[in-house]
C-alpha positions in Angstrom: 18.7 19.1 6.0 17.8 15.8 4.4 19.3 14.7 1.1 17.5 15.9 -2.1 16.9 12.6 -3.7 17.2 8.9 -3.2 15.6 5.5 -3.5 12.5 4.5 -1.6 11.6 1.2 -3.2 13.1 -1.4 -5.5 11.8 0.6 -8.4 10.9 3.9 -6.7 12.8 7.1 -6.3 12.1 10.3 -4.4 13.0 13.9 -4.8 12.6 16.8 -2.5 12.7 20.4 -3.9 11.5 23.5 -2.0 9.3 21.5 0.3 7.7 19.4 -2.4 8.4 15.7 -2.3 7.7 13.5 -5.3 7.6 9.7 -5.3 8.0 8.2 -8.8 8.3 4.7 -10.3 6.4 1.4 -9.9 5.8 -0.9 -7.0 5.8 -0.7 -3.2 7.6 1.8 -1.0 10.1 0.6 1.5 8.9 0.2 5.1 10.8 2.4 7.5 11.2 1.2 11.1 12.1 4.6 12.6 10.8 6.9 9.9 12.2 7.8 6.5 15.6 9.5 6.1 14.5 12.5 4.1 14.2 15.9 5.8 10.9 15.5 7.6 10.8 19.1 8.7 11.3 20.3 5.2 8.4 18.4 3.6 5.3 20.5 3.0 3.6 18.6 0.2 3.8 15.1 -1.2 2.9 13.9 -4.7 2.9 10.2 -5.3 2.9 9.2 -8.9 0.7 6.6 -10.7 2.4 3.2 -10.5 3.2 3.3 -6.8 1.3 0.5 -5.1 1.9 1.1 -1.3 2.9 3.9 1.1 5.5 2.4 3.4 5.4 2.1 7.1 6.5 5.4 8.8 7.1 6.9 5.3 5.9 10.4 6.3 5.8 10.0 10.1 6.4 13.3 11.9 6.4 15.4 8.8 5.1 18.2 11.0 4.9 20.8 8.2 3.1 18.5 5.7 -0.1 20.2 4.5 -1.1 18.3 1.3 -0.8 14.8 0.0 -1.7 13.4 -3.5 -2.3 9.6 -3.5 -2.8 7.9 -6.9 -5.3 5.2 -7.8 -2.6 2.6 -8.0 -2.0 2.6 -4.2 -3.7 -0.3 -2.4 -2.1 -0.1 1.1 -1.3 2.7 3.5 1.3 1.4 5.9 1.6 1.6 9.6 2.4 5.0 11.0 2.6 6.3 7.5 1.3 9.8 8.4 1.2 9.9 12.2 2.1 13.2 13.8 1.5 15.1 10.6 -0.3 17.9 12.6 -0.7 20.4 9.8 -2.4 17.9 7.5 -6.1 19.1 7.4 -7.5 16.9 4.7 -6.6 13.8 2.7 -8.3 12.0 -0.1 -8.0 8.2 0.0 -8.4 6.7 -3.4 -10.9 3.8 -4.1 -8.0 1.5 -4.9 -6.9 1.3 -1.2 -8.0 -1.9 0.6 -6.1 -1.6 3.8 -5.2 1.3 6.2 -2.4 0.3 8.6 -2.1 0.6 12.3 -1.6 4.2 13.5 -1.5 5.3 9.9 -3.0 8.8 10.7 -2.6 8.8 14.5 -2.2 12.2 16.1 -3.0 14.1 12.9 -4.7 16.9 14.9 -5.7 19.0 11.8 -8.0 16.3 10.3 -11.7 17.1 10.9 -13.3 14.7 8.4 -12.4 11.4 6.7 -14.1 9.4 4.0 -13.0 5.8 3.8 -13.6 4.7 0.2 -15.6 1.6 -0.8 -13.1 -1.1 -1.2 -11.3 -0.7 2.0 -11.8 -3.9 4.1 -9.6 -3.3 7.1 -8.8 -0.3 9.3 -5.9 -1.0 11.6 -5.8 -0.4 15.4 -5.1 3.2 16.4 -5.4 4.3 12.8 -6.9 7.6 13.7 -6.1 7.6 17.4 -5.8 11.0 19.0 -7.0 13.0 16.0 -8.4 15.5 18.4 -10.5 17.4 15.8 -11.8 14.5 13.8 -15.6 14.8 14.0 -17.0 12.9 11.0 -15.9 9.6 9.5 -17.7 7.8 6.6 -17.2 4.1 6.5 -18.4 1.9 3.6 -20.0 -1.5 3.8 -16.8 -3.1 2.5 -15.1 -2.6 5.8 -15.2 -5.8 7.9 -12.6 -5.1 10.5 -11.6 -2.1 12.6 -8.7 -2.5 15.1 -8.6 -1.5 18.7 -8.9 2.2 19.6 -8.9 3.1 15.9 -10.9 6.3 16.7 -10.1 6.8 20.4 -9.1 10.3 21.4 -11.0 12.0 18.6 -13.6 14.7 19.0 -16.2 14.1 21.7 -18.9 14.6 19.1 -17.5 12.0 16.7 -20.1 10.6 14.2 -19.6 7.6 12.1 -21.6 7.7 8.8 -22.4 4.3 7.2 -25.0 1.8 6.1 -27.6 0.2 8.3 -26.7 -3.3 9.2 -23.0 -2.8 8.3 -19.9 -3.6 10.4 -19.5 0.2 10.9 -22.9 0.4 12.7 -21.9 -2.5 14.9 -18.5 -0.9 15.7 -20.2 2.4 16.5 -22.7 0.8 18.9 -20.0 -1.3 20.6 -17.8 1.8 21.1 -20.5 4.3 22.1 -20.1 6.4 19.0 -23.0 8.1 17.3 -24.0 6.4 14.1 -25.6 8.2 11.1 -27.2 5.9 8.6 -26.5 7.1 5.1 -29.7 8.0 3.4 -31.6 7.2 6.5 -32.1 8.2 10.1 -29.5 9.0 12.7 -29.0 6.5 15.5 -27.9 8.5 18.6 -26.4 6.9 21.7 -29.5 5.4 23.3 -30.2 2.2 25.3 -33.4 1.3 23.6 -34.9 1.6 20.1 -38.4 3.1 19.5 -40.4 1.3 16.9 -43.0 3.3 14.9 -45.9 1.2 13.7 -48.3 2.2 11.0 -51.9 2.8 12.1 -54.0 -0.4 12.0 -56.6 -0.8 9.3 -60.3 -0.6 10.5 -61.2 -3.6 12.5 -57.6 -4.9 12.8 -55.1 -4.7 15.5 -51.3 -4.3 15.2 -48.8 -5.7 17.7 -45.3 -4.1 17.5 
């Protein structure tokens, strides 16, 4: 069993009680090279308090019994491998304050079926959702301007990216043969050509598409 409390940032502490882990204080969490030192098998829920500004690298990696996470509006960065291999995590709400999702942050989270990336995120790291085998729907805002290699590889075969026409998300979907659904518009399936619908010509006039 892991220890029941400790320090996880210069001004942050953590406690673990009956499976519930709480992170309190202000500032950034430490980055953990090989995963955090609390009892990863014991953690079933995580509550991060207002004031925490980042979730450290590998902070909750391989917490295989983790089912729920509460992230406050003060967090701006989700670190690399932060939640990878959290197989029982079925949903997570990413707050609008987050601007960056690190490499492999949610890789191999087999319970996730849908993810909404909030407006404000600019970068999604490589392999961020790699091998999330049940992930079928991802909403990506127009604020995202970079998505790393294989960010959504190994997800459900019917994966659909929902986003805005003309956005980076649409370009990414096209370049990676992923179905794109335009928010508030039509769905663009995987096709090699685009059909153009032209309004009927007025009497005596011709229309060239």
